[in-house]
C-alpha positions as CSV (number, residue, x, y, z in Angstrom):
1,M,189.8,-22.4,21.3
2,L,188.9,-18.7,20.6
3,F,186.0,-17.3,18.7
4,V,187.3,-15.9,15.4
5,E,185.0,-13.5,13.6
6,K,185.0,-13.0,9.8
7,D,187.3,-10.0,10.1
8,M,189.7,-12.2,12.1
9,E,189.3,-10.2,15.4
10,R,189.4,-12.7,18.3
11,S,186.8,-12.2,21.0
12,I,185.1,-14.0,23.8
13,L,181.4,-13.6,23.3
14,I,179.0,-12.9,26.2
15,K,175.4,-13.8,25.2
16,C,172.0,-13.6,27.0
17,D,169.0,-15.1,25.4
18,Q,171.1,-15.9,22.3
19,D,171.8,-12.2,21.7
20,V,175.5,-11.1,21.9
21,I,175.6,-8.5,24.6
22,A,179.4,-8.0,24.7
23,K,182.7,-9.0,23.0
24,C,185.5,-9.2,25.4
25,V,189.2,-10.0,25.6
26,S,189.4,-11.2,29.2
27,I,186.7,-12.5,31.6
28,V,186.4,-13.9,35.2
29,I,183.5,-16.2,35.6
30,V,182.3,-16.4,39.2
31,P,179.4,-18.9,39.7
32,E,177.3,-18.6,42.8
33,I,178.9,-21.7,44.3
34,A,182.3,-20.0,44.4
35,V,181.2,-18.2,47.6
36,S,181.8,-21.5,49.4
37,E,184.0,-23.4,46.9
38,A,186.4,-21.0,45.0
39,G,187.6,-23.8,42.7
40,Y,184.7,-23.2,40.4
41,I,185.9,-19.8,39.3
42,Q,187.0,-19.8,35.7
43,M,189.1,-17.3,33.7
44,L,189.5,-16.8,29.9
45,T,191.5,-14.4,27.8
46,I,192.6,-14.0,24.2
47,K,195.8,-12.2,25.4
48,D,199.2,-13.5,26.2
49,A,198.6,-16.2,28.9
50,A,201.9,-15.4,30.7
51,H,200.5,-12.1,32.0
52,A,196.9,-13.1,32.3
53,K,196.8,-13.9,36.0
54,H,197.9,-10.4,36.9
55,E,195.1,-9.0,34.7
56,Y,192.5,-11.3,36.4
57,H,193.7,-10.2,39.8
58,A,193.6,-6.5,38.8
59,M,190.0,-7.0,37.5
60,A,188.8,-8.7,40.7
61,Q,190.6,-6.2,42.9
62,M,189.2,-3.2,41.0
63,A,185.7,-4.6,41.1
64,Y,185.9,-5.3,44.9
65,F,187.4,-2.0,45.8
66,Q,185.0,0.0,43.6
67,F,182.1,-1.9,45.1
68,Q,183.3,-1.0,48.6
69,D,183.6,2.6,47.6
70,G,180.1,2.6,46.1
71,E,181.6,3.3,42.6
72,L,180.9,-0.1,40.9
73,E,178.2,-0.2,38.2
74,V,176.8,-3.7,38.1
75,E,174.3,-4.7,35.5
76,E,171.7,-7.2,36.7
77,M,170.7,-10.0,34.5
78,E,167.5,-12.1,34.6
79,S,168.5,-14.9,32.2
80,A,171.4,-17.2,32.0
81,I,174.7,-15.7,30.8
82,N,176.5,-17.7,28.1
83,I,180.2,-17.3,27.5
84,C,181.4,-18.5,24.1
85,S,185.1,-19.1,23.5
86,G,185.7,-21.0,20.2
87,E,183.8,-24.3,20.3
88,E,183.3,-24.1,24.1
89,E,180.2,-22.5,25.6
90,I,179.8,-22.0,29.4
91,E,176.4,-21.3,30.8
92,L,176.2,-19.3,34.0
93,A,172.8,-19.6,35.6
94,G,173.7,-17.9,38.8
95,G,176.7,-15.7,39.7
96,M,178.7,-12.9,38.2
97,V,181.1,-12.2,35.3
98,L,183.8,-9.5,35.3
99,F,185.1,-8.6,31.9
100,L,187.2,-6.3,29.8
101,A,185.4,-5.4,26.6
102,R,187.3,-5.1,23.3
103,N,187.1,-1.3,23.6
104,G,189.0,-1.5,27.0
105,E,185.9,-0.8,29.2
106,F,185.5,-2.8,32.4
107,H,182.0,-4.3,33.1
108,V,180.3,-6.5,35.7
109,L,177.2,-8.6,35.1
110,I,175.4,-10.4,37.9
111,H,172.2,-12.4,38.2
112,A,169.4,-10.6,40.0
113,G,169.2,-11.6,43.7
114,Q,172.8,-12.6,44.1
115,E,174.9,-11.3,46.9
116,K,177.3,-8.9,45.2
117,K,179.7,-8.4,48.1
118,K,180.2,-12.1,48.8
119,I,180.7,-13.0,45.1
120,L,183.2,-10.1,44.6
121,E,185.0,-11.2,47.8
122,A,185.3,-14.8,46.5
123,A,186.7,-13.6,43.2
124,Y,189.2,-11.2,44.8
125,R,190.4,-13.8,47.4
126,Y,190.8,-16.5,44.7
127,C,192.7,-14.2,42.3
128,T,194.9,-12.8,45.1
129,R,195.9,-16.3,46.3
130,W,196.6,-17.4,42.7
131,V,199.0,-14.5,42.1
132,R,200.7,-14.9,45.5
133,L,201.1,-18.7,45.1
134,D,202.5,-18.1,41.6
135,I,200.4,-21.1,40.3
């Protein structure tokens, strides 16, 4: 289910207009509808799944708190964002993605015109509940 490159490095690819803009190891996909229906949030990782929910929570929490403190750098996108993991491809036409790149850097992409605070709050609430409920 994971994309395997020729050199056998596993990555989740993030594409925009068919160009690869990032290779990541973990991603939280927050479509615009998640503001009212959190069940649409998706998460993917190439790491050990047993610890993944804590990483997702940390990513959502870090993004939310950095945004509140005015420290979050968010890159706005005009086109759909495509997330490729193995044979599966997810197209995000509206919303936000939070991801850890292969080099360990944290990034946030959002579609232009989206309400950053509301989408970040939705992701943070969802991930916090998931960790607390130990689902």
